[in-house]
N, C-alpha and C positions, 0 to 999 in steps of 0.2 A: 504494500500500500504505499504509495508516494505522496499522495495529498489526503486531505481529510474528505470523508464523504458527508455530504449534507443532504437531508431529505426533509422535505415539508409536507406534510399532511392536513386535511381538514375534513371533518365530519360535520353534519347538521343534527342536531338532537333539540327537540323542544322549540325549535325555530331560532335556535342560537348555534353560531359556529363553535366548534371546539377545534383547537389548533396544536399541532405537534410540529416542533423543529427539533430535528435529530443532527448531531455532529459526531460523527464516529473517527476517532484518531486513533494512532498504531497503539497507543498504551491507555486509552480511557474512551468511554462514551458520555455524551452530553444530552438529555434530552429536557427540552422545556415544553410543558403542557399547559394551555391555557383556555380560558373560557372567554369567548368575545373577540379579544384581540390579544397579541402576543405582549406577555408581561413577565418578569420574574416573580416567582411566588416561593412558596416554602421549598427550601432546597435541602435535598438529603443525599448524601453519600454513602456508597456501599462497595465493599471489596468482596471479590468472590472467595467463598470457601475453599481451603485447601482439601484435597481429595481425601476422603475418609475421616475428615474433621467432624467431630461430633460436638454440637454446643449451639449456642444462640447465632443467628445470622451477624454479621459485620457491618453494621449500619448506623448511621447517626444523622440527626437533623442539624445543618449548620445555620440556617437561617430561617426565621419565620415559626409561627406556632399554629396557623391555619393547616387543615389537611395533612398533619403531621404523620398520621398513619399510612395513608394511601401513598404519600411522598416515599416513605421508607420502603414500603411494600414494593413498589414500582421500581425502586432503585436496587434492591436485592434481587428482583427477577431479572433486570437487566444485567447485573453484574453477573449473575450466574450465566444467563444466556450467552454474553459475550465474551466471558471469561477474562475480564478486566475490569478496572475501576469504573465505577458509574455514578454520575451525578444527575438528579432528577429534580426538576422544579416544577411543583404544581400550584397553579392560580386559578381561582374560581371567584365569581361575582355573586351567583344567585343559587346555585345547587349546593346541597349539603355534601358531606365527604363519602357517605354511601353511595349516592348517586353519581358523584363525581368519579367514584371508583369504577363503576361499571362503564361508564362512557371512555374514561381514559385508558381501561384496560383495552377494551375494544380498538381504542385510537392507535394505542402502543402496538397491538398485533399488527395492524394496517400498516403501521410505520416501518416497524423493525421487522416483523415477520415476512413481509415481501420485499422489502426495501425498495419498492417501485414507485417513490413518492416523485415530486418535483426536484430535479437536481441542478 
């Protein structure tokens, strides 16, 4: 991989756009998830667990206090999937964390799962 890969995705839920901006680097992944327009939200970091390691996931919230659980969960999933450090930002205006989790999980799968966004 010589340059960073950038993927942008958007889905509409409840007549509101939900946006993803994904940046994949050689040693890390950064995913910004927003409701409405691009914003920095609650920021979580995670590292992938070593093979056969038993224990709690290795993640922490660096910034913010809203949507902490979904930010950590998505950071942990991204770190495990990509096998590198993951930073995930979650910003919402009107949806609660439970609903945001469902919407953003779908958006993440569309963004990372296929990797076929706007480049």
